[in-house]
C-alpha positions as CSV (number, residue, x, y, z in Angstrom):
1,M,-63.5,109.6,109.0
2,S,-60.1,108.1,109.4
3,Q,-58.9,111.1,107.7
4,Y,-60.4,113.5,110.8
5,L,-58.1,115.4,112.8
6,V,-58.1,114.6,116.7
7,S,-55.8,115.9,119.7
8,F,-54.3,112.9,121.5
9,R,-51.4,113.3,124.1
10,G,-50.7,117.0,123.0
11,A,-50.5,116.4,118.8
12,T,-53.0,116.8,116.1
13,L,-53.3,113.4,114.4
14,V,-55.5,111.8,112.1
15,Q,-58.5,109.3,113.9
16,K,-56.8,105.9,112.6
17,E,-53.4,106.8,114.0
18,V,-55.2,107.6,116.8
19,D,-56.7,104.6,117.4
20,A,-53.4,102.3,116.8
21,L,-51.6,104.2,119.7
22,K,-54.4,103.8,122.2
23,S,-54.0,100.1,121.0
24,I,-50.2,99.9,121.4
25,E,-50.5,101.7,124.6
26,E,-52.8,98.8,125.6
27,Q,-50.6,95.9,124.3
28,L,-47.8,97.4,126.2
29,Q,-49.2,98.8,129.2
30,R,-47.3,102.3,128.5
31,R,-48.2,106.1,127.6
32,F,-47.4,107.9,124.9
33,I,-45.9,111.3,125.3
34,S,-45.6,113.6,122.0
35,L,-42.1,114.7,121.2
36,K,-41.1,118.3,119.5
37,H,-38.1,117.2,118.4
38,F,-36.5,113.5,117.3
39,W,-33.8,113.9,120.3
40,D,-36.0,114.4,122.9
41,F,-35.9,110.8,123.8
42,G,-34.0,111.9,126.5
43,A,-37.1,112.9,128.2
44,L,-38.1,109.1,128.3
45,T,-37.8,106.9,131.1
46,P,-37.8,103.7,131.7
47,A,-41.1,101.9,132.0
48,E,-43.1,104.7,132.1
49,T,-43.4,106.7,128.8
50,I,-42.9,105.5,125.0
51,G,-42.6,108.7,122.4
52,F,-43.9,109.9,119.4
53,F,-43.3,113.0,116.7
54,A,-45.9,114.1,114.7
55,K,-46.0,115.9,111.2
56,D,-48.5,117.3,109.5
57,G,-51.0,115.0,111.1
58,H,-49.2,112.0,110.4
59,I,-46.7,110.2,113.1
60,N,-43.0,110.4,111.6
61,T,-41.3,109.0,114.5
62,F,-41.7,106.1,117.1
63,L,-38.8,106.1,120.1
64,F,-39.1,102.9,122.4
65,N,-35.6,103.6,124.1
66,K,-35.7,102.2,127.4
67,A,-39.0,101.1,127.6
68,E,-38.5,97.5,128.8
69,L,-40.2,95.9,126.1
70,T,-40.3,92.3,126.3
71,Q,-42.7,92.3,123.1
72,F,-42.7,93.7,119.9
73,P,-45.5,96.6,119.5
74,E,-48.1,95.6,117.2
75,Y,-49.9,97.8,114.6
76,L,-47.2,99.5,113.7
77,P,-47.8,98.7,109.7
78,M,-50.5,101.1,110.3
79,F,-48.7,104.2,110.4
80,K,-48.0,105.2,106.7
81,H,-45.7,107.5,107.3
82,L,-43.3,106.5,109.6
83,E,-39.7,107.3,108.8
84,R,-38.0,106.7,112.1
85,I,-38.2,103.6,114.7
86,S,-35.6,103.7,117.7
87,F,-35.5,100.9,120.2
88,K,-32.5,101.5,121.8
89,Y,-31.4,99.4,125.0
90,N,-34.7,97.1,124.5
91,L,-32.7,94.2,125.9
92,E,-35.3,91.2,125.4
93,M,-37.4,92.1,122.6
94,P,-37.8,89.9,120.0
95,L,-37.7,91.3,116.2
96,S,-40.7,91.2,114.3
97,S,-41.3,91.0,110.3
98,D,-44.0,93.8,111.2
99,L,-40.6,96.1,110.6
100,V,-40.6,95.4,106.8
101,K,-44.1,96.0,106.2
102,I,-44.1,99.8,107.0
103,P,-43.6,101.0,103.8
104,S,-42.0,104.4,104.2
105,L,-39.3,103.4,106.8
106,K,-36.1,105.0,106.4
107,K,-34.2,104.6,109.8
108,V,-34.4,102.4,112.6
109,Y,-32.4,102.3,115.5
110,F,-31.5,98.8,117.5
111,Q,-28.2,99.9,119.2
112,Y,-27.4,98.8,122.8
113,N,-29.6,95.5,122.5
114,Q,-27.8,91.9,122.7
115,Y,-28.6,91.1,119.0
116,S,-26.1,88.4,117.8
117,E,-28.0,87.8,114.0
118,L,-30.7,89.6,112.2
119,P,-33.4,87.2,110.9
120,D,-34.0,86.5,106.5
121,F,-36.9,89.2,106.7
122,F,-34.3,92.0,107.4
123,S,-33.4,91.3,103.4
124,E,-36.9,93.0,102.9
125,F,-36.9,96.3,104.4
126,P,-38.3,98.4,100.9
127,C,-36.8,101.8,101.4
128,I,-34.1,101.5,104.4
129,E,-31.3,104.1,104.5
130,Y,-29.8,103.9,107.6
131,L,-29.4,101.2,110.3
132,G,-28.2,101.3,114.0
133,L,-26.7,98.2,115.1
134,G,-24.0,99.6,117.3
135,D,-23.8,97.7,120.7
136,N,-24.9,94.4,120.2
137,N,-23.5,90.7,119.9
138,F,-22.4,90.5,116.4
139,T,-19.6,88.2,115.5
140,E,-20.1,88.2,111.9
141,F,-21.7,90.8,109.4
142,P,-25.2,90.3,109.6
143,E,-25.9,88.3,106.2
144,P,-29.2,90.2,105.8
145,L,-27.8,93.2,105.3
146,L,-26.4,91.9,102.4
147,K,-29.2,92.4,100.3
148,L,-30.3,95.6,100.9
149,P,-28.2,97.8,97.9
150,I,-30.4,100.9,98.7
151,L,-28.5,101.0,102.5
152,K,-27.0,104.2,102.9
153,D,-25.7,104.9,106.3
154,L,-24.8,101.4,109.0
155,D,-23.6,101.3,112.5
156,L,-21.7,98.1,113.3
157,K,-19.7,100.0,116.3
158,A,-19.0,97.7,119.6
159,S,-19.6,94.8,117.9
160,K,-17.4,91.5,117.9
161,L,-16.5,91.8,113.9
162,T,-13.0,90.4,113.2
163,S,-13.4,90.6,109.1
164,L,-15.9,91.6,106.3
165,P,-17.6,89.4,103.9
166,P,-16.5,90.0,100.3
167,Q,-19.8,90.6,99.6
168,I,-20.4,93.9,100.8
169,K,-19.6,95.0,97.6
170,R,-23.2,94.9,97.2
171,L,-23.9,97.8,99.2
172,T,-23.6,100.1,96.4
173,S,-25.4,103.1,98.1
174,L,-23.6,102.9,101.3
175,F,-21.6,106.2,102.3
176,R,-21.0,105.5,105.8
177,I,-20.2,102.8,108.1
178,N,-19.2,103.0,111.7
179,L,-16.3,100.0,112.8
180,D,-15.1,101.5,115.8
181,E,-14.4,99.3,119.1
182,N,-14.3,96.4,116.9
183,H,-11.6,93.1,116.9
184,F,-10.1,94.3,113.5
185,N,-6.7,93.1,113.0
186,L,-6.1,94.1,109.6
187,F,-8.0,96.8,107.5
188,P,-10.8,95.3,106.0
189,K,-10.2,95.6,102.5
190,S,-13.7,94.8,100.9
191,L,-14.3,98.0,102.3
192,L,-12.4,99.3,99.3
193,K,-15.0,97.8,96.6
194,L,-17.9,100.6,98.2
195,P,-17.9,102.8,95.4
196,K,-19.6,105.9,97.0
197,L,-18.2,105.3,100.7
198,Q,-17.4,109.2,102.2
199,I,-17.0,108.4,105.8
200,L,-15.3,105.7,107.4
201,T,-14.6,105.1,111.1
202,L,-12.5,102.0,112.2
203,S,-11.4,103.7,115.5
204,K,-10.3,101.7,118.9
205,N,-9.3,98.3,117.2
206,T,-5.8,96.9,116.4
207,I,-4.9,98.0,113.1
208,S,-1.4,98.1,111.9
209,N,-1.7,99.3,108.7
210,I,-3.6,101.2,106.0
211,P,-3.0,99.3,102.6
212,H,-1.5,101.3,99.9
213,S,-5.1,100.5,98.1
214,I,-6.7,103.0,100.5
215,S,-6.8,105.1,97.5
216,A,-9.6,103.3,95.9
217,L,-12.1,105.4,98.0
218,S,-11.5,107.9,96.5
219,R,-14.6,109.6,97.8
220,L,-13.9,109.8,100.9
221,T,-14.1,113.2,103.6
222,I,-14.1,111.8,106.6
223,L,-11.7,109.2,108.2
224,Y,-10.8,108.2,111.5
225,V,-8.4,105.3,112.4
226,R,-7.8,106.7,115.8
227,E,-6.6,104.3,118.8
228,N,-5.1,101.5,116.4
229,R,-1.7,100.3,116.0
230,L,-0.2,101.9,113.1
231,T,3.3,102.6,112.5
232,S,3.4,104.5,109.3
233,L,1.0,105.1,106.2
234,P,1.3,104.1,102.8
235,E,1.8,107.5,100.4
236,S,-1.2,106.6,98.7
237,I,-2.9,108.2,101.5
238,G,-2.2,111.3,99.6
239,R,-4.7,110.1,96.7
240,L,-7.9,110.7,99.0
241,T,-8.0,114.6,98.1
242,K,-11.3,114.4,98.9
243,L,-10.1,114.1,102.8
244,E,-11.6,117.0,104.7
245,Y,-11.2,115.2,108.4
246,L,-8.7,112.8,109.3
247,N,-8.1,111.6,113.0
248,L,-5.0,109.6,113.5
249,A,-4.5,109.9,117.2
250,R,-3.3,107.6,119.5
251,N,-1.2,105.4,117.0
252,N,2.5,104.7,116.8
253,L,3.3,106.7,113.6
254,K,7.0,107.9,113.4
255,E,6.5,109.8,110.5
256,L,4.4,111.2,108.1
257,P,4.5,110.7,104.0
258,D,5.1,113.6,102.2
259,S,2.2,113.2,99.9
260,I,-0.2,114.3,103.0
261,G,0.4,117.6,101.8
262,N,-1.9,116.6,98.9
263,L,-4.6,116.7,101.0
264,R,-5.7,120.2,100.2
265,D,-9.2,120.0,101.2
266,L,-8.5,119.0,104.4
267,K,-9.7,120.9,107.4
268,T,-9.2,119.4,110.7
269,F,-6.4,116.9,111.3
270,Y,-5.6,114.8,114.5
271,V,-2.4,113.0,114.8
272,N,-2.0,113.6,118.3
273,D,-0.3,111.2,120.7
274,N,2.0,109.4,118.4
275,Q,6.2,109.4,118.1
276,L,6.3,111.5,115.4
277,E,9.7,113.6,115.7
278,T,9.2,115.7,112.6
279,L,6.9,116.6,110.2
280,P,7.1,116.8,106.5
281,P,8.0,119.6,104.6
282,T,4.8,119.9,102.6
283,F,3.2,119.4,105.6
284,G,2.4,123.4,104.9
285,Y,0.3,122.8,101.7
286,L,-2.7,121.8,103.9
287,K,-4.1,125.6,103.0
288,N,-6.9,124.6,104.4
289,L,-6.4,123.3,107.6
290,E,-8.5,124.8,110.2
291,S,-7.6,122.6,113.4
292,L,-4.5,120.9,113.9
293,N,-3.5,118.7,117.3
294,I,-0.2,117.4,117.0
295,N,0.0,117.1,121.1
296,G,1.9,114.3,122.7
297,N,4.4,113.4,120.2
298,Q,8.5,113.7,120.1
299,L,8.5,116.9,117.7
300,K,11.6,119.1,117.8
301,T,11.0,121.2,115.3
302,L,8.3,122.1,112.9
303,P,8.6,122.8,109.0
304,A,9.4,126.0,107.4
305,S,6.1,125.6,105.6
306,F,4.1,125.4,109.0
307,T,3.7,129.2,108.6
308,R,1.3,128.7,105.0
309,L,-1.2,127.5,107.2
310,T,-3.1,130.8,107.2
311,K,-6.5,129.3,107.9
312,L,-5.5,127.5,111.6
313,T,-7.9,128.6,114.4
314,H,-7.6,125.6,116.3
315,L,-3.7,124.5,117.5
316,S,-2.7,122.0,119.8
317,V,0.9,121.7,119.7
318,F,2.6,121.4,123.0
319,G,2.0,118.6,125.7
320,G,1.0,119.6,129.3
321,D,-1.7,119.3,131.2
322,E,-5.5,120.2,130.5
323,I,-4.7,124.0,131.2
324,D,-1.8,124.6,128.8
325,R,-2.7,121.7,126.4
326,E,-3.1,124.3,124.2
327,W,-0.7,126.6,124.6
328,G,1.9,125.4,126.9
329,T,5.0,125.2,126.3
330,N,7.8,122.9,125.1
331,K,11.5,123.5,126.0
332,D,12.2,120.5,123.3
333,L,10.9,122.4,120.6
334,E,12.8,124.7,118.5
335,L,11.0,127.7,116.8
336,T,11.9,130.2,114.3
337,P,11.2,133.8,115.0
338,E,8.5,133.5,112.1
339,Q,7.3,130.1,113.8
340,E,6.9,132.2,116.9
341,R,5.1,135.3,115.4
342,F,2.9,133.0,113.5
343,L,1.6,131.0,116.6
344,N,0.9,133.8,118.7
345,E,-1.0,135.0,115.4
346,I,-3.1,131.8,116.0
347,R,-3.5,132.2,119.6
348,R,-5.3,135.6,119.4
349,R,-7.6,134.6,116.4
350,Y,-8.5,131.7,118.7
351,W,-9.2,134.1,121.8
352,T,-10.7,136.4,119.8
353,G,-13.3,134.1,118.2
354,W,-13.8,132.7,121.2
355,A,-14.4,136.0,123.4
356,E,-16.7,137.2,119.9
357,A,-18.5,133.6,120.7
358,A,-19.0,134.3,124.2
359,S,-20.1,138.0,123.5
360,S,-22.5,137.1,121.2
361,E,-24.7,134.0,123.5
362,I,-24.3,137.1,126.3
363,K,-26.3,139.2,124.0
364,N,-29.0,136.5,122.9
365,L,-30.0,135.8,126.9
366,D,-33.2,136.9,128.1
367,P,-33.4,140.0,130.0
């Protein structure tokens, strides 16, 4: 009987889950709506609706964002196919051990709350892969997380962290960590012990240098260190040969090491708003570079090898206001005739690509 499919709030679900949904509605005095996509949570309004996403007759995702919850929803362990729950913007909701009783739960979103610590039961998630804990009040790394070796993705953005514990090396499956907008003065070297780390974001801290040992993160493909206090880069950064995206914008860099040319897989490079007066002669070795922003520096010339960047389609090289930011004039920058032709060709490719994309969108419009 419990496996019979019935219609509920625009979705087709097994009867057992419908009964549980009705119980949650009664407990929370909220009405569920069925969503077509996970990111449809924007349709939910505070104090009125809570949402779910169903697949093959079962609830896959719950969204309780901005629901002003003061109690944890009961009956959640009844949903054996539940993989994602979002509790963003619920400032007074207590945490419940029922969370770790959901056998299939992989992703939980707790951003924009006021949690300063996590209960011990957080170490008991059976198959959790993602935890969103950003924009809370953690002053120390939550200790229960150190017992989650299967955790792959961790968001601790906009917390109040100043350091990370050495034990973070236990997170042997972690491939991404977001530490933007914290209080790091020093690069947290304990990160160097994470063997599978591929994506690291440390923007908007006050880090003054990157250690030579950064080369230990040999699997990194994305590195954000935007808006810190960097004055130089170690030569060893050139050993991060799998990097595809590097953002060093808004620091105090005066030069780039020659080894930067070893980043042959780099596709996007932001180093705008620094104090660079020149680029190294090896810069042209970045043969796969597609997008480059070097605005807001003190460049007088470009290296001869610059014209080797034949895959560039987006280039911001001049200062100026927003209108002229891509292709403004800079009287202090001296270009060779070859470089002039090269920049004009990039400009042509950029506008051609933009026009083709716009034309495609117009053709796809409904008559």
